[in-house]
C-alpha positions in Angstrom: -71.0 106.1 -28.6 -73.2 103.3 -30.0 -73.6 100.2 -27.9 -75.2 97.0 -29.3 -76.7 94.9 -26.5 -77.5 91.3 -27.5 -79.7 89.2 -25.4 -81.4 92.4 -24.3 -84.6 90.8 -23.0 -82.9 88.3 -20.7 -82.4 88.8 -17.0 -79.0 90.5 -17.4 -79.7 92.2 -20.7 -82.9 93.7 -19.4 -81.2 95.3 -16.5 -78.2 96.4 -18.6 -80.5 98.0 -21.2 -82.7 99.6 -18.5 -79.7 101.0 -16.6 -78.3 102.5 -19.8 -81.6 104.1 -20.6 -82.4 105.3 -17.0 -79.6 107.8 -16.9 -81.6 110.4 -18.8 -84.2 112.8 -17.6 -86.0 112.8 -21.0 -86.2 109.0 -21.2 -90.0 108.8 -21.3 -90.3 111.4 -24.0 -87.7 109.7 -26.1 -89.1 106.3 -25.8 -92.8 107.4 -26.3 -91.9 109.3 -29.5 -89.9 106.5 -31.0 -91.7 103.4 -29.7 -95.2 104.0 -28.5 -96.3 100.6 -29.2 -93.8 99.0 -26.8 -95.1 100.9 -23.7 -98.1 98.8 -22.8 -97.8 95.4 -20.8 -100.7 92.9 -20.8 -100.7 91.5 -17.3 -103.1 90.1 -14.8 -103.1 90.5 -11.0 -102.1 87.0 -10.5 -99.3 86.7 -13.0 -98.0 90.2 -13.1 -94.2 90.2 -12.9 -92.1 92.3 -10.6 -90.6 94.1 -13.6 -94.1 95.0 -15.1 -95.3 96.3 -11.7 -92.3 98.6 -11.3 -92.6 99.5 -15.0 -88.8 99.1 -15.0 -88.3 97.5 -18.4 -89.4 98.4 -21.9 -88.8 95.6 -24.5 -87.3 97.7 -27.2 -86.6 96.1 -30.5 -85.4 99.2 -32.3 -82.6 101.7 -31.6 -83.2 104.5 -29.1 -80.9 107.5 -29.1 -80.3 109.0 -25.8 -77.9 111.5 -24.1 -75.7 110.1 -21.2 -74.7 112.4 -18.4 -74.1 110.9 -15.0 -71.3 109.7 -12.6 -71.6 106.2 -14.0 -69.9 107.1 -17.2 -68.1 110.1 -15.8 -68.6 112.2 -18.9 -71.3 113.6 -21.1 -71.7 112.0 -24.5 -74.5 111.1 -26.9 -75.2 107.4 -26.8 -77.2 105.1 -29.0 -78.4 101.9 -27.3 -79.1 99.0 -29.8 -81.1 96.4 -28.1 -81.7 93.0 -29.8 -82.8 89.6 -28.7 -84.1 86.5 -30.6 -85.1 88.6 -33.6 -81.4 89.0 -34.5 -80.0 85.5 -34.6 -76.4 85.6 -33.5 -75.9 82.0 -34.6 -76.2 83.1 -38.2 -73.0 85.0 -39.2 -74.7 86.7 -42.1 -77.3 88.3 -39.8 -74.5 89.5 -37.3 -72.5 90.9 -40.2 -75.4 92.8 -41.8 -76.5 94.2 -38.4 -73.1 95.6 -37.8 -72.8 97.0 -41.3 -76.2 98.7 -41.0 -76.0 100.0 -37.4 -72.2 100.6 -37.1 -71.9 100.0 -33.3 -68.8 101.1 -31.5 -68.9 98.2 -29.1 -70.9 95.0 -28.6 -72.0 93.7 -25.1 -73.1 90.2 -25.5 -75.7 89.0 -23.0 -77.1 86.3 -25.2 -76.6 82.8 -23.9 -78.2 79.4 -23.2 -78.3 79.3 -19.5 -80.4 76.2 -18.6 -77.5 74.4 -17.0 -79.4 71.1 -16.3 -81.1 71.0 -19.7 -77.7 71.5 -21.4 -76.9 67.9 -20.5 -79.4 66.8 -23.1 -79.8 69.9 -25.3 -76.2 69.8 -26.3 -76.7 71.0 -29.9 -78.6 74.1 -28.8 -76.3 74.8 -25.9 -73.2 74.8 -28.1 -74.9 76.7 -30.9 -75.8 79.6 -28.6 -72.8 79.6 -26.3 -70.1 78.7 -28.8 -71.1 79.3 -32.4 -73.0 82.5 -31.7 -69.9 83.9 -29.8 -67.6 82.9 -32.6 -69.8 84.8 -35.1 -69.8 87.9 -32.9 -66.2 87.7 -32.5 -65.3 87.4 -36.2 -67.8 90.0 -37.4 -66.8 92.5 -34.7 -63.1 91.9 -35.6 -63.9 92.6 -39.3 -65.5 95.9 -38.2 -62.5 96.7 -35.9 -64.7 97.1 -32.8 -64.3 95.6 -29.3 -66.8 93.1 -27.8 -67.6 92.4 -24.2 -68.8 88.9 -23.5 -70.4 87.5 -20.4 -69.2 84.1 -19.3 -69.4 82.0 -16.2 -67.7 80.6 -13.1 -68.8 77.1 -14.4 -65.8 77.0 -16.7 -63.6 76.7 -13.6 -63.5 74.3 -10.6 -61.1 75.2 -7.9 -60.7 74.4 -4.2 -60.6 76.4 -1.0 -59.2 78.7 0.2 -57.9 80.4 -3.0 -60.3 82.6 -4.9 -60.2 81.7 -8.6 -58.2 84.0 -10.8 -58.4 84.6 -14.5 -55.3 82.6 -15.2 -56.5 79.5 -13.5 -56.9 76.4 -15.8 -60.2 75.7 -17.5 -62.0 72.7 -15.8 -65.7 72.7 -16.5 -67.8 70.1 -14.7 -70.9 70.1 -17.1 -72.0 70.6 -20.7 -73.0 74.2 -20.0 -69.5 75.0 -18.7 -67.8 73.2 -21.6 -69.8 75.2 -24.2 -69.1 78.4 -22.4 -65.3 77.6 -22.2 -65.3 76.8 -26.0 -67.1 80.1 -26.5 -64.4 81.9 -24.6 -61.6 80.3 -26.8 -63.4 81.1 -30.0 -63.8 84.7 -29.1 -60.2 85.1 -28.0 -59.1 83.6 -31.4 -61.4 85.7 -33.5 -61.1 89.2 -32.0 -58.1 90.4 -30.0 -60.3 93.4 -28.9 -62.3 91.4 -26.5 -63.3 91.5 -22.8 -64.6 88.3 -21.3 -66.3 88.9 -17.9 -67.0 85.7 -16.0 -69.6 86.0 -13.3 -71.4 83.8 -10.9 -74.7 83.1 -9.1 -76.7 85.8 -11.0 -80.0 87.0 -9.8 -82.1 90.0 -11.0 -85.5 91.5 -11.0 -86.4 90.2 -14.5 -86.4 86.4 -14.7 -86.3 83.2 -12.7 -83.5 83.1 -10.1 -82.5 81.7 -6.8 -83.7 84.6 -4.7 -87.3 84.5 -6.1 -87.4 80.8 -5.7 -86.3 81.0 -2.1 -88.9 83.6 -1.3 -91.6 81.6 -2.9 -90.7 78.4 -1.0 -90.3 80.3 2.2 -93.9 81.5 1.8 -95.4 78.1 1.2 -93.2 75.5 3.1 -92.4 74.8 6.7 -88.9 73.4 5.9 -86.6 73.5 3.0 -83.2 71.9 2.2 -80.4 73.8 0.5 -77.0 72.7 -0.7 -74.4 73.7 1.8 -71.1 72.5 0.3 -71.0 74.6 -2.8 -69.4 78.0 -2.3 -69.3 81.2 -4.3 -70.3 84.7 -4.7 -74.0 85.8 -5.3 -74.1 88.6 -8.0 -76.9 91.1 -8.6 -77.5 91.9 -12.3 -77.6 95.5 -11.5 -74.1 95.5 -10.1 -72.8 93.6 -13.1 -74.6 96.0 -15.4 -72.9 98.9 -13.8 -69.5 97.3 -14.3 -70.1 96.5 -17.9 -71.2 100.0 -18.8 -68.1 101.4 -17.0 -65.8 99.1 -19.0 -67.7 99.8 -22.3 -67.3 103.6 -21.8 -63.6 103.3 -21.1 -63.0 101.0 -24.2 -64.9 103.4 -26.5 -63.8 106.8 -25.1 -60.1 106.0 -25.6 -58.2 105.1 -28.7 -56.9 101.7 -27.6 -53.9 100.2 -29.2 -52.7 98.0 -26.4 -53.6 94.3 -26.2 -52.5 92.4 -23.2 -54.4 89.1 -22.7 -54.6 87.7 -19.1 -52.0 90.0 -17.5 -50.7 87.9 -14.5 -49.9 91.0 -12.6 -52.9 93.4 -12.4 -51.9 97.0 -12.9 -53.2 100.2 -11.5 -55.9 101.8 -13.6 -54.6 103.5 -16.7 -57.4 105.3 -18.5 -55.3 105.6 -21.6 -54.5 101.8 -21.9 -57.3 99.5 -20.7 -56.3 95.9 -21.1 -58.2 93.3 -23.1 -58.6 89.8 -21.9 -60.5 87.8 -19.2 -61.9 89.4 -16.0 -63.9 88.2 -13.1 -66.9 90.0 -11.6 -69.2 88.8 -8.8 -70.4 90.1 -5.5 -67.9 90.6 -2.7 -67.9 87.9 0.0 -68.2 84.1 -0.1 -71.1 82.0 1.0 -72.8 78.8 0.3 -76.3 78.3 -1.3 -77.5 77.5 2.2 -75.8 80.7 3.6 -77.4 82.7 0.8 -80.9 81.3 1.6 -80.5 82.0 5.3 -79.5 85.6 4.5 -82.5 86.0 2.1 -84.9 84.9 4.8 -83.3 87.1 7.5 -83.5 90.2 5.3 -86.9 89.5 3.8 -88.4 89.1 7.4 -86.9 92.3 8.4 -88.3 94.2 5.4 -91.7 92.6 5.7 -91.5 90.4 2.6 -91.8 87.3 4.7 -94.1 87.0 7.7 -92.4 84.1 9.5 -89.1 82.1 9.5 -89.0 78.4 8.4 -86.2 75.8 9.0 -83.5 75.8 6.4 -81.5 72.7 6.4 -78.1 72.4 4.9 -77.4 69.3 2.7 -74.5 68.0 0.7 -74.5 68.2 -3.0 -74.7 64.4 -3.1 -78.2 64.6 -1.7 -79.3 67.1 -4.4 -79.8 65.1 -7.5 -79.6 67.0 -10.7 -78.5 66.2 -14.3 -75.5 68.6 -14.2 -72.6 68.6 -11.8 -71.8 71.9 -10.1 -68.4 73.1 -9.0 -68.0 73.0 -5.2 -65.8 76.0 -5.2 -66.3 78.9 -7.6 -65.4 82.0 -5.6 -64.0 84.5 -8.0 -61.0 86.9 -7.5 -61.9 90.4 -8.6 -58.6 92.1 -8.2 -57.9 92.5 -11.9 -61.1 94.1 -12.8 -60.9 96.5 -9.8 -57.4 97.6 -10.7 -57.6 97.8 -14.4 -61.1 99.4 -14.8 -61.8 101.0 -11.4 -64.9 98.7 -11.0 -66.6 98.8 -7.6 -67.6 95.4 -6.2 -70.3 95.8 -3.5 -70.7 93.2 -0.7 -73.3 90.6 -1.8 -75.4 91.2 1.5 -75.7 94.9 0.6 -76.8 94.2 -2.9 -79.2 91.6 -1.8 -80.8 94.2 0.5 -81.2 96.6 -2.4 -82.7 93.9 -4.6 -85.1 92.9 -1.9 -86.2 96.7 -1.8 -87.3 96.3 -5.4 -89.3 93.1 -4.6 -90.9 94.8 -1.7 -91.9 97.8 -3.8 -93.5 95.4 -6.3 -95.9 94.2 -3.6 -97.1 97.7 -2.9 -99.6 99.7 -5.1 -98.3 102.8 -6.9 -94.8 101.9 -5.9 -91.8 103.8 -7.1 -88.2 102.6 -7.7 -86.0 103.0 -4.6 -83.4 105.7 -5.2 -80.4 103.5 -4.5 -81.4 101.1 -7.3 -82.7 101.4 -10.8 
């Protein structure tokens, strides 16, 4: 199996690539033989990132051939991971076509995206170029090659209301430019390649890159009181959990000869390994909270783990008091029934995943730290 991961150096892409590569006992030997120049990181004690401290992520720009054998993929197979980022411009259809022709991937997992939600209100051209045109190119070129593609989308294409969790068949209703571009990207992919899986996710955080958890930890260390929006509700999602789900889906799609195409089945079916269904799926952490509730849980767990030394006041405020260029949906809790039934994907409780993520943050603060066994 050959997997092409685009956007491999972003927050999700890095974890996805790392997880795929960390299944192998001979990983260090393989990487050092093929890419010795990528193993060193220039860092300083004041700016060293969590990822560098844990030595989790190698920024590979060339293919690395590895042998998969673990319970994640449930079978042994030789796997080639093709990792690309900005050096392979997905907004140029000729570049995408040439890459596929040269490397012949069996499946594409697209993590490339423009994700600066507020900036998208003014940087509309760049937003649409990356989130729509690039996806259209990937869809058309993968269809020409006859291969499936998994694309990551967002809860921001929807806007529902309590108490019903949002399903894949709910009407598109984006509230900002980012959501509109992602929605158009979904449509472009669906039209261009019938062998597509669109995975909408929400409230992502990960060890590599800026995110809400890191921001809260920094504020809680330096402030006596913070205010966090309390009327927007959704599902916090750890990039590691999403990465596991994506790899499981990719394996099922490539290990079976798929001839069935059923888009947005209204009635999720029990897992049939011979006939996975293409279409739109939702994946996010299990359980619903607000940004304020998320912040409160971050502080609670961080204090218990020794990441924070004291508690501070966390005030809940309405969205109307938090001024930002882009509007956010007040309700974006995603229903995961379809992805669980059709692909057998596990959806951990968001509090459990947060705890495991904070273990990584804690390990990063300690010298000669190692990666906790339950994570990467």
